[in-house]
C-alpha positions in Angstrom: -22.2 23.7 -33.6 -22.3 26.6 -31.2 -20.6 29.8 -32.3 -19.4 30.9 -28.8 -16.1 29.5 -27.7 -15.7 31.3 -24.4 -16.8 34.3 -22.4 -14.2 37.0 -23.0 -15.3 40.3 -21.4 -18.0 42.7 -20.4 -17.7 46.3 -21.5 -18.8 49.3 -19.5 -18.5 52.9 -20.8 -17.6 55.4 -18.1 -16.9 59.2 -17.9 -14.0 59.1 -15.4 -11.9 56.2 -16.5 -9.2 56.7 -13.9 -11.6 56.8 -11.0 -13.5 53.8 -12.1 -10.3 51.8 -12.8 -9.0 52.7 -9.3 -12.3 51.4 -7.8 -12.1 48.0 -9.5 -8.3 47.7 -8.8 -9.0 48.4 -5.1 -11.7 45.7 -5.3 -9.0 43.3 -6.5 -9.0 43.3 -10.3 -5.7 43.7 -12.1 -5.0 45.9 -15.1 -4.1 43.8 -18.1 -3.6 46.7 -20.5 -4.8 50.0 -21.7 -4.8 51.8 -25.0 -6.4 54.6 -27.1 -8.5 53.4 -30.0 -9.7 55.4 -33.0 -10.0 55.0 -36.7 -11.9 52.9 -39.2 -12.1 49.8 -37.0 -13.7 51.6 -34.0 -16.0 53.6 -36.2 -17.2 50.5 -37.9 -17.6 48.3 -34.8 -19.4 50.9 -32.6 -21.2 52.6 -35.5 -20.0 56.1 -34.4 -18.1 58.0 -37.1 -14.9 59.8 -36.0 -14.9 58.2 -32.6 -12.0 57.9 -30.1 -11.9 56.0 -26.8 -9.5 55.0 -24.1 -9.8 51.4 -22.9 -8.6 49.7 -19.8 -8.9 45.9 -19.5 -9.1 44.4 -16.0 -9.2 40.8 -14.9 -9.4 38.8 -11.7 -6.2 37.5 -10.2 -5.0 34.5 -12.1 -7.0 35.5 -15.2 -10.5 34.8 -16.4 -13.3 36.9 -17.9 -12.2 40.6 -18.2 -14.0 43.8 -17.5 -13.4 46.4 -20.2 -13.8 50.0 -19.2 -13.9 52.6 -21.9 -14.2 56.3 -22.0 -15.0 58.2 -25.2 -13.2 61.4 -25.8 -14.9 61.7 -29.2 -17.8 62.2 -29.3 -18.5 63.1 -25.7 -20.2 60.4 -23.7 -23.9 60.4 -23.3 -25.0 60.3 -19.6 -26.7 57.1 -18.4 -28.9 56.7 -15.4 -26.6 56.7 -12.3 -29.5 55.7 -10.1 -30.8 52.8 -12.3 -32.3 50.0 -10.2 -31.9 46.2 -10.8 -35.3 46.0 -12.6 -34.4 48.5 -15.4 -33.7 47.0 -18.7 -30.1 46.7 -19.8 -26.9 45.6 -18.2 -27.6 46.1 -14.5 -24.6 44.7 -12.5 -21.1 43.3 -12.6 -20.8 40.4 -10.1 -17.7 39.2 -8.2 -17.2 36.4 -5.6 -15.3 37.8 -2.6 -13.8 36.2 0.5 -15.1 38.6 3.1 -18.4 40.2 2.1 -19.0 42.3 5.2 -15.4 43.5 5.3 -15.5 44.5 1.6 -18.8 46.3 2.0 -17.5 48.2 5.1 -14.3 49.2 3.3 -16.2 50.4 0.3 -18.8 52.2 2.4 -15.9 54.1 4.1 -15.0 55.3 0.6 -18.5 56.6 0.0 -20.0 53.6 -1.9 -23.3 52.5 -0.3 -25.5 49.4 -0.6 -28.4 49.5 -3.0 -30.5 47.4 -0.5 -29.0 45.1 2.2 -26.9 42.0 2.7 -29.0 38.9 1.9 -28.4 35.2 2.5 -29.5 32.5 0.0 -30.2 29.0 1.3 -27.3 29.0 3.8 -24.9 28.9 0.8 -24.3 32.5 -0.3 -24.4 36.0 1.2 -24.8 38.7 -1.4 -25.1 42.5 -1.6 -25.5 45.1 -4.4 -23.3 48.1 -3.9 -23.5 51.3 -5.9 -20.0 51.9 -7.3 -18.6 54.9 -9.2 -20.9 56.4 -11.9 -23.8 54.4 -10.6 -22.4 51.0 -11.6 -24.1 48.3 -9.5 -21.5 45.8 -8.3 -22.8 42.5 -6.9 -20.6 41.0 -4.3 -21.1 37.4 -3.2 -19.5 35.3 -0.5 -19.8 31.5 -0.6 -20.7 30.1 2.8 -19.5 26.9 4.4 
């Protein structure tokens, strides 16, 4: 019997939790909760003694798989690669289906978030683009056609 029951969340560690949360809320996610976490549980799970983090849980309208944003205040975060490309090993993007891809891209571009490449179309069924969000997070935006 499989051990997995459902897909719960994806976690992303960030430096500026407020700015990254605002970006994803502007994109359409909703804050489901936030809290500070420290103590034996966190130390054990993440393997970092004496750690402390602030977490914000976001979900799409109506529920579904969550995006967990966390920012460590103890120890200080370790910088990642804010210019990582899609072929670098590790978690490379967070993907969302949107209603108006071009409008979303234009709105986010006006806020200073640019495309990684361009807008592509796949077999007349999807249009998709990778956008570089705050702290270098690649956000894949896809619009179903037809």
